N, C-alpha and C positions, 0 to 999 in steps of 0.2 A: 401798289397794293396799300392801305392805307396810309396816303403820302400824308392827308390832312392831320391826322394824329401823328405821325412822326415826326412831321413841321413843327408841329407846335411842341410835342416831348422835348424834342432837341433844343428847341427855343429858351423851353423852362429850364432847364436843367442845364444849358449852356455856363450859365451864370455861378451856378455851383459847383461846376466841376472842378475848378481852379483854386478851391478858397483852400488856404493852408488852415483854417479854424472854422468848424462850423457852430452856428449858435442857436438859441432857439429863435432867434428873429428870422436867419435866414432860410432855415428851414421852414417856417410857417411860411413863408413867401414863396418858396419855391413850391413847396405842397400845394399851395393854394390855387399857384399859375397849373399844377399837373392835374388837380381835382377838375377845374375849368374844363381843360385837355380833353379829359377822357369822357364830361358833360358832354360837353360839345360833339365828342366823338358818338355819342348814345349808348353808352356803357350807363347799364343799371345803376340806380343810385346807390343801392347796398351794394352792390360789390364796389362802387368807386369810394365807398365809405370805410369798408373794411380793407381794402388797397393802402387808401392813403394813411389809417390808424396802425396798419404792419409797416408800411417803409416810417412811419414817426417814432415806432418803438423801438426798430431798430437801427434808426439814425442816432437817436440819443443812446445809444447805447453804447459799452467798450469796443462791439464790432466796430465800428467810426471814428468813435472819439482817440482810439488808440492808434489808429493807423496812420504810417508816416505820408499817406496823401487823402485827408478824411473826404475831400471834395470827390476823387474819383472812387473811392471808397461806399459813399453815396449811390454813387451811379449802378456801383453793384447790386448794392441793395435795391435797386428802382428795377434793374434787371432779372433779380432771382423772384421777387414780388410777382413781378408781370406774367415769367413760366410757372409760379405757383398757382395764380390764379388762374391761368388757363390748362391747367392739368399735370404740371413738372415732367411729364415724362411721355415720350409717343405712347400710345397702347394699339396693337397690332390685332389682328382678326384674328378670334379663336376660334380656328378650323383644325384642332388635334382633335378629331369624334372621328368615329366609323363615316366613313364616305357614303352618299354625300353631304357633304354639311350644308346643311339651308341657311340663306342669307336673306330674310325678308327685308323689304326695304319701304316704307311709309314715305309719307307726304304730303303737302296741297300742290292742288293743282299749280303747275306752271312755277316750282320750285327748282324744274330741274332733274326729276327724280329718274326719269328713263333713258335719258341720255348719262347720268350718274351709273345706272345699271351698266351702259355699256362699258362706261371709262375704269367702273371696277373691272367689269370682266375683264378688259384687255390689261390690268394693271396685275389680274389675280394669274394670267395666260402667260402675260409674257416675263415678270419678276419673279412671282410666284413658282411659275412651271407647274401649273393645275389644269386640269381638263376641267372647262365651265360649261354648266348648261344653264339657259334664261330660260324662264318663262314670265307671259302676262297672265293677270288675274283682271285685269282692268277690262272688266266686259260691258265698262257703261260706255266706252270711248275708243272705238275700232282702228282708229285713227294711232291709237297708243300700242295695239299687237302690230300693227304694220311698221310701225317705228323700230319697235323693238329687233323684230325681224329682219331691221334692213341694218340694223346697228351689230346685230348680232353676226350677221355675213360678214361687215366691214373688218368687226376683233377678231374673227375666226372662233367665237364661241357657240357651242349646239343651241340650236333653237329650238323649242316646244310648242306647235301649235295650239291657238287656245280660239273658242270664239265669244260673241256675245249670246249665245244662246243658253251657255252652260254655267253651270254655279263656279265661284271662286276655287271654292273648296275642294269641286271635284275637279278642277283644273289642275290644281296643285297637286293633288293626291297623285295623279295620273301621272305628272310630270316630274316627282319623286319616285317613283316608279321607274319610268324609262329611264331616268336618271342611274338606276342605280344599274340597269342591263344592260345601259352604256358605259359603265366605268367610271361617270361622273366623278370628279372630286368637290364639285362644288354647284349647289342649285342655286342662281340668283332667281328672287321672286318680286316680281315689279305689282304692287298694289293699286287699287282706284284712289285716286286722289280727285279730293274736293275744293272746292274754291273758299269754303269756309270749315271750320271745327263744327260737326254734328253728331246727334247720338247715333242715327242710320249708318252711317261711314264708321264706326267708334266699335259699334254691336258687329257689323260686316268682319271688320279688322282683327276683334277679337275672338271671332269664330275663327278667322284663319290661323290666328297664331297658335290656336289651342290643335287645330287640328294638323298643323305639320311640326310644332314645336322647334322653331329654330334656333341655331346656334349662336346668331348674331340676329338682332332686328334694329336695323341703322334706319334714321330718320335723315330726310335732306331738309336743308332747310336752306332759303335764297339768302344769304348774307347783307344783300341790299334794303331788307325791310329791317333792319337793325333789331329795334327791341320788340316789335311782333313775330319777327324770326323765332326769338326768346320764351316769348310767353304761349307760340305755336309747340312749341317745343315739349315744354311743361306741360300744357294740357295733353299731348300726346304721351309722355312720359308717367302719367294719372292714370291713361288707360292700359297702356303697354307695357311691358316689363323691357324697356329702351337699353340696348347696350351701348348704343353711341351714336354721333351725329355724323353728318357727311354734310358740309359748309359749301355751298357753290356762290360761282359768281365774285368768287372772291378778289380776282383781278381787278374787277371795275369797283369795287369797294375800297371810296378813301377815310370812311371812317372809324370802323372795327370795332364795332360797341358789339356785334352779336360773338366774333371769336373772342371778344374780353371775357362776355357774359357769362356764354352757353351753360360753360361747365360749373360754374359758383349758382347760377339758379336753377339748372336742371340735375343738377350731378351727375351729368353723363358728361364723359368724355369725346373732343372732337379727335373721329380718326382720319379724316380725310377733308382736304382741300379741292375745290373746283378750280384751276387758275386758266381758263379757257375754253372755247366749245370746242377743240378737236380731242377725239376719243384717249389721246394717250395727256391732256391735261389734268391728271390728277394725282395730289400728290399727299403722301399718308404727313399726319401734323405732328408737328415735332414743336412745343411749346417754346422748349430754350431755342431753336431757331429764328422762329418768329419773335419774339419778344429783341434778338438783336437785331431783326431787321425792321423792327418798329422804333428803334432807339440809335437806329442810323448805322450799326455795327455792323450789317452786313452777316451775310450765310455762306461762307467758305464751303461748310457741307455739302450742302446741297447742290453748290456750284459744280463740287467736285464730282457728286456723282449724278450730274446731268452730264459732265463731261464724258464720264465713265459711259453712261448709258446712250449718248446719242450722237456720240464722236465718232467714226469709224475710224480704230485703232491704226489698223495695217494702212489705208492711203496717208494717215498721219506717218506712219513709219517712214513709208517709204518717200515722201516729199523731204523729211528729216532726213535722209540717208543720201537724199538726190542732192541736197541743197550744201549738205558738208564737206561731198564732194567736189563741187563747183560747177556744179549743175545749174545750167539755166533754168530759172522760173519761167514759165511762160505763163498763156496764157488758158491752157487747158487746168494746169495747177492752181490757178487762179478762181477756175470754175468751181474747184473743188475747195477752196478756201469758202467762194460764196454760200455752196451749200451745206458746209459745216456748218457756217454760221446761222443760217436758215432752219437747220434741223437746232440747234440750242434756243431759238424765240427771236433772235435779233439780236443787235446792241443793247435795247433796253432791257429785255431780260434777264442778260446776262450782269449790268452795270447794276443791277439792282440789289443784286446778291453778295458786291464787292462792299466792303467796308467803306461808311463815306460818300457812296455814289447814290446814294437812293435818289437825291434830287436830279440830279445829273441825268440818272434813268429815264425819269419822266418826259422829262426835255429832250432826249435824244428820243426817245418813243415818240415825240410828238414831232419832230424835224427830221426824222428818217421817215420816208414814203417807204411803207411797208409792203409795196409793189417793186420798190427799187432794186432787190436782189433778182426777182423774176426777169426784170428788165435787162439785166446786165447779163442775166444768164442765155435770156434770148440771142442779144447781139452776138457772143462768143458762140452761141450752136449755129448763128449766120452765117458764120468763118470758114474760112477752107483748114482741113487739117493744117495745112503749110501756113495760112495768117497765124493759126494759134501759138504755132511756136515761132515765128518769125512776126510779132507786129510789126517790126518796121516797115515791113513792103505795104502795109494798108496805109494809102494814099487816097488821091481825092476818087476815082471812078470805084475802088473797090468799097472806101466807107459808103459811097451812095447805095450801092448792090448791099450791103450788108445792113444799112438803116432800115429799106426798102425791104427787105426780109424778114425783119425784125418788128417792124412798126414802129420806129424811133426815130428822132434828129438826130443830126448829124453831131450836134451838139451834145448830144448824151454816148455819141461813142465816141468825143474826143474826151468826154469826162473820165471815163472806163480806161480809153489807154493811159490816159495821167494818172490814173489811181494804179495802175496795174506797173506803171515806169517808176512809183516812188515806194510800192512795196518789191519791185524786182534790186531796186537798192537796197532795202534792208534787208534783203534774202544776200545780198552778195556781201553783208556785215558777216552774216554767221559761218561764212566759209570757214572749214577747220572748227579751229578752236572758240570761234567770233560767239557760237551759240552759246556756250557754258559762259562766256563772260557776262552775254548779256543779261543770261539765268540767274547769275549771280548780282548784277548790277541792278536787278528787280527786285533784289532783297528779300529773294524765296517765298515771294507772294502766289509763284503757281504751284497748283498742286502736285506732290511728288508721285513722280510716274502715272500721271493722270494726263498730259500735256495740256499744251496752253488753251484758254477757253476760248472755243470757235473754231476747233479744230486745227491748232497749231503745233509744234512739235513735242512729242513724248522725247524724255532725255534716252541716251542710247542706251 
């Protein structure tokens, strides 16, 4: 995420981080490089100017000059201003109203509007424990209605049927009444998208907004379109009383211009980031955390939240107990660890949130075949229960049977067995008090009570 911007900013700020004294000259040189990095990232020109002016004013003031480490203090100023530019704090959905709370979602065609509604429904159901209904008022694209029905079934939201013969206002009014009858907490409304902003679209969406008076009106924009995304959001904001933005395809955006510009240009906060194709790939937007990631400082809070949400804590505790008592780490345990790692989004997704690991995360994502975990699990599934408990039994004939059954090669199986053996050795060192020693050796980097990233072991 935003690798290009992160690399440029990190390189620009590295030279000044170690300075014991800041002068007008070295600040000026660094700010010139920061300005170029932001402009290349497609950040709006007026946003770049106000950002660099604010950093300069704070950098030459007493806040930095009187610091014991001016270079480090300068970095903190940059981080604080980045955070402020993107909105200073996370802004949650305002759902504290008489249910059902209506959330209307607007955007251009192709921005990921319908998928974002499904992601938002899943977020509200799983994390906020809400009963969610969804309806499509997109009468121009029947496929959109069918797509929303399929996604609603996947995430567990109640789907309100609609058709191209109905008026959008009539559809939403009926959906609202049915949401009341079915005791839904939230009604998510998908509106029609267009290929460009036009007056007919604006007139229709204004009428729809007036008819249902939503508590939230969210605008979905594709981060990959950079400044076009920001200008489109501004145009919608002049027509509709937008309450926030969902920025999609952020995981594929190396520049970050839209994320850094949208709040300043539109005055509307980014509320969520779409970070993948799956329905669980929606993250609440925390400007402070994203600023840290952009500057290569990691995002441990988000990593801890991922661990707590996606790692099966019961399985982790069971394995921890087994290892501490000297039990053998077998291939069944290894498979569980692979599954936990996959649930966390793989090695790259985890490393991306660790301080100073942004570049390595990108390399890991490129070098690790994303299908590798599935192949490894397939090989373990092709073994007998005895072979999983005692991998040393797996010799020539057994290897041929396992690789035929899993559609893999013998060298793949040999690699798996070698990796398991290495992990088994590491687990032996954790017997008794070895785990606590290892935790102390890691310098407290692991989240307290949250377990090791990727499905490791929580403390006893």
